[in-house]
C-alpha positions as CSV (number, residue, x, y, z in Angstrom):
1,X,6.3,2.3,21.1
2,X,2.7,2.1,22.0
3,X,1.0,-0.6,20.4
4,X,-1.5,1.4,18.4
5,X,1.3,3.5,16.8
6,X,3.0,0.3,15.6
7,X,-0.2,-1.3,14.4
8,X,-1.3,1.7,12.4
9,X,1.2,0.9,9.8
10,X,1.7,-2.9,9.8
11,X,3.3,-3.0,6.4
12,X,5.8,-0.6,7.2
13,X,9.1,-1.0,9.1
14,X,12.9,-1.0,9.2
15,X,15.8,-3.1,10.6
16,X,17.8,-1.8,13.4
17,X,20.1,1.1,12.5
18,X,23.3,-0.9,12.6
19,X,21.6,-3.6,10.2
20,X,20.0,-1.0,8.1
21,X,23.4,0.5,7.1
22,X,24.7,-2.8,6.0
23,X,21.7,-3.7,4.1
24,X,21.2,-0.6,2.1
25,X,24.8,-1.0,0.9
26,X,24.2,-4.7,-0.1
27,X,20.6,-5.1,-0.8
28,X,21.1,-7.7,-3.4
29,X,23.7,-9.7,-1.8
30,X,21.7,-10.1,1.3
31,X,18.4,-10.4,-0.4
32,X,16.6,-8.7,2.4
33,X,14.5,-5.7,2.8
34,X,16.7,-2.6,3.6
35,X,13.9,-0.4,5.1
36,X,11.2,-2.6,6.2
37,X,10.6,-6.0,8.0
38,X,9.3,-7.3,4.5
39,X,10.8,-8.3,1.1
40,X,8.9,-9.4,-1.9
41,X,9.6,-11.0,-4.9
42,X,8.7,-10.9,-8.6
43,X,6.1,-12.3,-11.4
44,X,3.0,-14.5,-12.0
45,X,1.3,-15.5,-15.1
46,X,2.4,-12.0,-16.5
47,X,6.1,-11.5,-16.9
48,X,7.7,-7.9,-16.5
49,X,10.9,-7.9,-18.6
50,X,8.9,-6.8,-20.3
51,X,8.3,18.4,-15.7
52,X,10.6,18.3,-13.1
53,X,10.1,20.4,-10.3
54,X,12.5,21.7,-7.9
55,X,12.0,20.9,-4.3
56,X,14.0,22.7,-1.6
57,X,12.4,24.2,1.4
58,X,13.1,23.9,4.9
59,X,11.0,22.0,7.4
60,X,8.2,24.0,8.5
61,X,6.8,24.3,12.1
62,X,3.4,22.6,12.8
63,X,1.3,21.3,10.2
64,X,-1.5,23.4,8.5
65,X,-5.1,22.5,8.1
66,X,-6.3,20.1,5.4
67,X,-6.9,21.8,1.9
68,X,-9.3,19.0,1.0
69,X,-13.0,20.0,1.6
70,X,-15.0,18.3,4.1
71,X,-18.9,18.0,3.9
72,X,-21.6,16.2,5.5
73,X,-23.3,15.7,1.9
74,X,-22.6,12.4,0.2
75,X,-20.3,13.0,-2.8
76,X,-19.5,10.7,-5.7
77,X,-16.3,10.3,-7.7
78,X,-16.4,12.8,-10.6
79,X,-14.7,10.5,-13.1
80,X,-15.2,6.8,-12.1
81,X,-12.6,4.3,-13.1
82,X,-13.2,2.3,-16.3
83,X,-11.1,-0.7,-17.5
84,X,-7.7,0.5,-19.1
85,X,-7.9,3.7,-17.0
86,X,-5.3,4.8,-14.5
87,X,-6.1,3.9,-10.8
88,X,-5.7,6.7,-8.6
89,X,-6.0,5.4,-5.2
90,X,-5.4,5.5,-1.4
91,X,-4.9,2.4,1.0
92,X,-7.2,2.5,3.8
93,X,-6.0,0.5,6.8
94,X,-8.8,-0.9,9.1
95,X,-8.1,-2.4,12.2
96,X,-11.0,-3.1,14.7
97,X,-10.5,-1.3,17.8
98,X,-10.3,-3.2,21.2
99,X,-14.0,-1.8,21.8
100,X,-15.8,-2.8,18.8
101,X,-17.5,0.2,17.0
102,X,-21.1,0.0,15.9
103,X,-22.2,-0.6,12.5
104,X,-23.5,2.9,12.2
105,X,-20.1,4.2,13.1
106,X,-18.1,2.4,10.8
107,X,-20.6,3.1,7.8
108,X,-20.4,6.8,8.9
109,X,-16.7,6.7,9.2
110,X,-16.4,5.0,5.8
111,X,-18.5,7.9,4.4
112,X,-16.2,10.3,5.8
113,X,-13.3,9.0,4.2
114,X,-15.1,8.4,0.9
115,X,-15.9,12.1,1.0
116,X,-12.2,13.0,1.6
117,X,-10.9,10.8,-1.1
118,X,-13.4,12.5,-3.6
119,X,-12.0,15.7,-2.5
120,X,-8.5,14.6,-3.4
121,X,-9.7,13.5,-6.8
122,X,-9.4,9.6,-6.2
123,X,-11.1,7.1,-8.4
124,X,-9.8,4.0,-6.5
125,X,-9.5,2.6,-2.8
126,X,-8.0,-0.4,-1.4
127,X,-9.3,-1.6,1.9
128,X,-6.3,-3.4,3.9
129,X,-7.0,-5.1,7.2
130,X,-5.0,-7.6,9.4
131,X,-5.2,-11.2,9.9
132,X,-3.2,-13.3,12.1
133,X,-0.8,-16.3,12.7
134,X,0.7,-17.8,15.8
135,X,4.4,-17.6,14.8
136,X,6.9,-17.8,12.0
137,X,6.5,-21.7,11.8
138,X,2.9,-21.7,12.5
139,X,0.5,-23.6,10.0
140,X,-2.5,-21.5,11.1
141,X,-3.9,-18.2,9.6
142,X,-7.0,-16.8,11.3
143,X,-9.1,-13.9,12.2
144,X,-8.1,-12.0,15.4
145,X,-9.0,-8.9,17.6
146,X,-8.2,-6.4,14.6
147,X,-9.9,-8.3,11.8
148,X,-13.1,-6.9,10.7
149,X,-16.0,-9.5,10.0
150,X,-16.9,-10.1,6.4
151,X,-20.3,-8.6,7.2
152,X,-18.6,-5.5,8.4
153,X,-16.1,-5.3,5.3
154,X,-19.3,-5.7,3.0
155,X,-20.9,-2.5,4.9
156,X,-17.6,-0.5,4.3
157,X,-17.1,-1.8,0.8
158,X,-20.7,-0.7,-0.2
159,X,-20.1,2.7,1.0
160,X,-17.1,3.1,-1.2
161,X,-18.8,1.6,-4.1
162,X,-22.0,3.7,-3.9
163,X,-19.6,6.6,-3.9
164,X,-18.3,5.3,-7.3
165,X,-14.9,4.1,-6.3
166,X,-13.0,1.1,-7.7
167,X,-12.5,-1.0,-4.8
168,X,-9.9,-3.6,-3.6
169,X,-9.8,-6.0,-0.8
170,X,-6.4,-6.6,0.7
171,X,-6.0,-8.9,3.9
172,X,-2.5,-8.5,5.2
173,X,-0.7,-10.7,7.8
174,X,-0.2,-9.1,11.1
175,X,3.4,-9.2,12.4
176,X,3.0,-9.0,16.2
177,X,3.6,-12.8,16.8
178,X,6.5,-13.1,14.3
179,X,9.2,-11.4,16.6
180,X,9.8,-8.2,14.5
181,X,12.0,-7.0,13.0
182,X,14.0,-10.1,12.4
183,X,10.6,-12.0,11.8
184,X,8.2,-10.6,9.4
185,X,5.4,-11.8,7.0
186,X,7.9,-12.3,4.2
187,X,10.1,-14.9,6.0
188,X,7.4,-17.3,7.7
189,X,8.3,-20.9,7.4
190,X,5.2,-23.1,8.1
191,X,6.0,-26.5,9.5
192,X,3.5,-27.8,7.0
193,X,3.1,-25.7,3.9
194,X,0.0,-27.7,2.8
195,X,-1.6,-27.2,6.1
196,X,-1.0,-23.6,5.9
197,X,-2.5,-23.2,2.5
198,X,-5.6,-25.0,3.7
199,X,-5.9,-22.7,6.7
200,X,-5.3,-19.6,4.6
201,X,-8.0,-20.8,2.1
202,X,-10.4,-21.2,4.8
203,X,-9.7,-17.8,6.2
204,X,-10.2,-16.1,2.7
205,X,-13.3,-17.8,1.6
206,X,-15.8,-15.6,3.4
207,X,-14.0,-12.4,2.3
208,X,-13.8,-13.7,-1.4
209,X,-17.6,-14.1,-1.1
210,X,-18.2,-10.5,0.0
211,X,-15.9,-9.3,-2.9
212,X,-18.0,-11.2,-5.3
213,X,-21.3,-10.2,-3.8
214,X,-20.4,-6.6,-3.6
215,X,-18.7,-6.7,-7.1
216,X,-15.1,-5.3,-5.8
217,X,-12.5,-5.1,-8.6
218,X,-9.6,-6.7,-7.2
219,X,-8.8,-9.2,-4.4
220,X,-5.2,-9.3,-3.0
221,X,-4.7,-12.9,-2.6
222,X,-1.2,-12.2,-0.7
223,X,1.0,-9.3,0.5
224,X,4.6,-9.5,0.8
225,X,4.8,-13.3,1.6
226,X,8.1,-13.8,0.2
227,X,9.1,-16.9,1.6
228,X,6.1,-18.6,0.3
229,X,6.3,-17.5,-3.2
230,X,6.8,-20.2,-5.8
231,X,5.2,-22.8,-3.7
232,X,2.9,-25.1,-5.6
233,X,0.1,-24.4,-3.0
234,X,-0.7,-21.1,-4.7
235,X,-1.9,-23.1,-7.7
236,X,-4.9,-24.6,-5.9
237,X,-5.4,-21.5,-3.7
238,X,-5.7,-19.2,-6.8
239,X,-7.8,-21.4,-8.7
240,X,-10.2,-21.6,-5.7
241,X,-10.3,-17.9,-5.5
242,X,-11.0,-17.5,-9.2
243,X,-14.1,-20.0,-8.9
244,X,-15.8,-17.9,-6.3
245,X,-14.5,-14.3,-7.4
246,X,-15.0,-13.1,-10.9
247,X,-12.7,-9.9,-10.5
248,X,-9.2,-9.6,-10.6
249,X,-7.0,-11.7,-8.4
250,X,-3.7,-10.0,-7.6
251,X,-0.6,-10.2,-5.4
252,X,1.5,-7.4,-3.9
253,X,5.3,-7.8,-3.9
254,X,7.8,-6.1,-1.9
255,X,10.0,-3.5,-3.9
256,X,13.4,-5.0,-3.4
257,X,12.5,-8.4,-4.7
258,X,10.6,-7.0,-7.6
259,X,13.9,-5.9,-9.1
260,X,15.5,-9.2,-8.6
261,X,13.6,-12.0,-10.2
262,X,10.2,-13.4,-10.8
263,X,7.3,-14.1,-8.6
264,X,5.9,-17.4,-9.3
265,X,2.4,-17.0,-8.2
266,X,-0.4,-17.7,-10.8
267,X,-2.3,-14.5,-10.4
268,X,-3.3,-12.1,-13.2
269,X,-1.8,-8.7,-11.8
270,X,1.1,-7.7,-9.8
271,X,1.3,-4.7,-7.5
272,X,4.5,-3.2,-5.9
273,X,4.9,-2.0,-2.3
274,X,7.2,0.7,-3.4
275,X,9.7,1.9,-1.1
276,X,12.8,2.3,-3.0
277,X,15.5,4.3,-1.2
278,X,17.2,7.2,-2.9
279,X,20.3,8.5,-1.3
280,X,19.9,12.3,-2.0
281,X,19.6,15.3,0.2
282,X,16.4,16.5,1.4
283,X,16.8,19.5,-1.1
284,X,17.0,17.3,-4.2
285,X,14.8,18.3,-6.8
286,X,11.9,16.1,-8.1
287,X,13.8,15.3,-11.2
288,X,16.5,13.7,-9.0
289,X,14.1,11.7,-7.3
290,X,12.6,10.5,-10.6
291,X,16.0,9.4,-11.6
292,X,16.4,7.5,-8.2
293,X,13.1,5.7,-8.8
294,X,14.0,4.7,-12.7
295,X,17.4,3.5,-11.5
296,X,15.7,1.0,-9.4
297,X,13.0,0.0,-11.8
298,X,15.5,-0.5,-14.6
299,X,17.2,-3.1,-12.8
300,X,14.2,-5.2,-13.5
301,X,13.2,-3.8,-17.1
302,X,13.4,-0.5,-18.9
303,X,10.6,1.1,-20.6
304,X,6.8,1.0,-19.9
305,X,5.5,-1.1,-17.2
306,X,1.6,-1.4,-18.2
307,X,0.9,-4.3,-16.0
308,X,2.2,-2.9,-12.9
309,X,0.4,-0.9,-10.2
310,X,2.2,0.9,-7.3
311,X,0.0,-0.9,-4.6
312,X,1.8,1.3,-2.0
313,X,3.7,4.3,-2.3
314,X,4.5,6.7,0.6
315,X,7.1,8.3,2.6
316,X,7.7,10.1,6.0
317,X,7.3,14.0,6.1
318,X,10.6,14.5,7.7
319,X,14.4,15.2,7.3
320,X,16.1,12.2,5.7
321,X,13.3,10.2,4.6
322,X,14.6,9.5,1.1
323,X,17.2,7.3,2.4
324,X,14.5,5.1,4.2
325,X,11.1,5.9,2.8
326,X,9.3,3.1,4.6
327,X,10.7,4.0,8.2
328,X,7.6,4.6,10.3
329,X,9.7,4.3,13.6
330,X,11.5,7.6,13.2
331,X,10.2,10.9,14.2
332,X,12.7,13.3,12.9
333,X,12.3,16.9,12.3
334,X,8.9,17.4,10.3
335,X,9.6,18.4,6.6
336,X,6.5,18.3,4.5
337,X,8.4,19.2,1.3
338,X,10.2,15.8,1.5
339,X,6.9,14.1,1.4
340,X,5.3,16.1,-1.1
341,X,8.2,16.0,-3.7
342,X,8.3,12.3,-3.2
343,X,4.7,12.0,-4.2
344,X,5.4,14.4,-7.4
345,X,8.3,12.0,-8.3
346,X,6.3,8.8,-7.9
347,X,3.4,10.3,-9.8
348,X,5.8,11.4,-12.6
349,X,7.2,7.8,-12.8
350,X,3.8,6.1,-12.9
351,X,3.0,8.3,-15.8
352,X,6.3,8.0,-17.8
353,X,6.5,4.3,-17.2
354,X,2.8,3.9,-18.3
355,X,1.9,2.0,-15.1
356,X,-1.6,1.2,-14.1
357,X,-1.8,3.7,-11.2
358,X,-0.8,4.2,-7.6
359,X,-2.3,3.8,-4.1
360,X,-0.8,6.1,-1.4
361,X,0.2,4.7,1.9
362,X,-2.0,5.4,4.0
363,X,-5.1,6.6,5.9
364,X,-6.0,4.7,9.3
365,X,-9.7,3.9,9.0
366,X,-10.7,5.4,12.4
367,X,-8.9,8.8,11.7
368,X,-10.5,12.0,11.0
369,X,-8.6,12.8,7.5
370,X,-9.5,16.3,7.8
371,X,-7.3,17.0,10.9
372,X,-3.8,17.5,10.7
373,X,-1.7,14.6,12.2
374,X,-0.4,14.8,15.8
375,X,3.4,14.9,15.1
376,X,3.9,13.8,18.7
377,X,2.3,10.4,18.1
378,X,1.3,9.9,14.7
379,X,3.6,8.3,11.8
380,X,5.5,10.6,9.8
381,X,4.1,8.6,6.9
382,X,0.5,10.0,7.5
383,X,-0.3,12.4,4.7
384,X,-3.9,13.4,5.4
385,X,-4.1,16.9,6.9
386,X,-0.6,17.7,5.4
387,X,-1.4,20.6,2.9
388,X,1.7,20.2,0.7
389,X,1.1,16.3,0.5
390,X,-2.5,16.7,-0.5
391,X,-1.9,19.3,-3.0
392,X,0.7,16.9,-4.6
393,X,-1.7,14.1,-4.6
394,X,-4.6,16.1,-6.1
395,X,-2.2,17.4,-9.0
396,X,-1.3,13.8,-9.5
397,X,-5.0,12.6,-9.7
398,X,-5.8,15.6,-12.1
399,X,-2.9,15.1,-14.3
400,X,-4.6,14.0,-17.3
401,X,-2.9,10.7,-17.4
402,X,-5.5,8.1,-18.6
403,X,-3.7,4.9,-18.0
404,X,-1.8,2.2,-19.9
405,X,-4.9,1.2,-21.8
406,X,-5.5,4.6,-23.2
407,X,-3.6,6.8,-25.7
408,X,-4.0,10.1,-24.0
409,X,-0.7,11.3,-22.5
């Protein structure tokens, strides 16, 4: 696979098929992620223990044009997010190209993405970007060729904030040096954990300053760093982050470990990168997908989850995707209905479980979101330009759910 195709979706991967079959059958015995290279874990300061539609439809040939309007005029979020309201968002993944784009280009591209998201009805955006390490046992975390500089992040963040979006900054460890799929960000084992945390703090510091200066709402201090969860090094790291950044400091856990225990990281908010496999046919109705989601969530706790955000939710628009929602390697027959119905189900779960909101994975920063994806090269998880998926997202964002901090249904 070409490097660009793989790097487009750095959070999403799977074990080889033979391993996948075994792990899907025994996810809790093995404790590894059945559909991605990652695995996460569970809670911080907070402790979670705390109309169905039918979807059939055969795969369609080709992909229709985007239903989201595009305009050169600057648009603004119609109903900006307020504390307690639902976060209706999208993950924007930004990896700098080998030939660095101009500042003018990235600002114009950010405006294009902001305009598209306004058309979807989003009120929130999370800006994810890579940082690097030198191997599974390395003590080093650092910027690399795909890492945007703090100043570049500032420029892009300002565009989204000027458009009225709630904003999140989310550095994510790139896995190229970790020998995937056996090695991934969730099983790193630094030779010196104290040195690793010092290095990580140094890397994060200028981005935390940007977050503070630009009044970002959330800074994700870590994503799917499963093997590092529970280490005492998080105490000083989070304390340092909270001194320099007055917004929400969060951690995003992988879905499999979310349902098995606690995440011992002293942050004040938890997100789930949510790729729960549901073993149903492609023709399953939305109601059956909702049931599948709830069966997974109920392993952790039943009822409302008012402190939980789906920090990543997505699935490939292809046959068989319900069995492995995070599989970005596969390019089976395109089936937009599978993706759209998954979005409908996830949105219903967010509302019924009174969650904080959802961020759909994802849009590649340099792409034109108004152009249908090239199904010969693009990940099936791409949703921008897929009319059924866009309609499902727009319906979700306009559903009337106001969030766990409000009383409206």
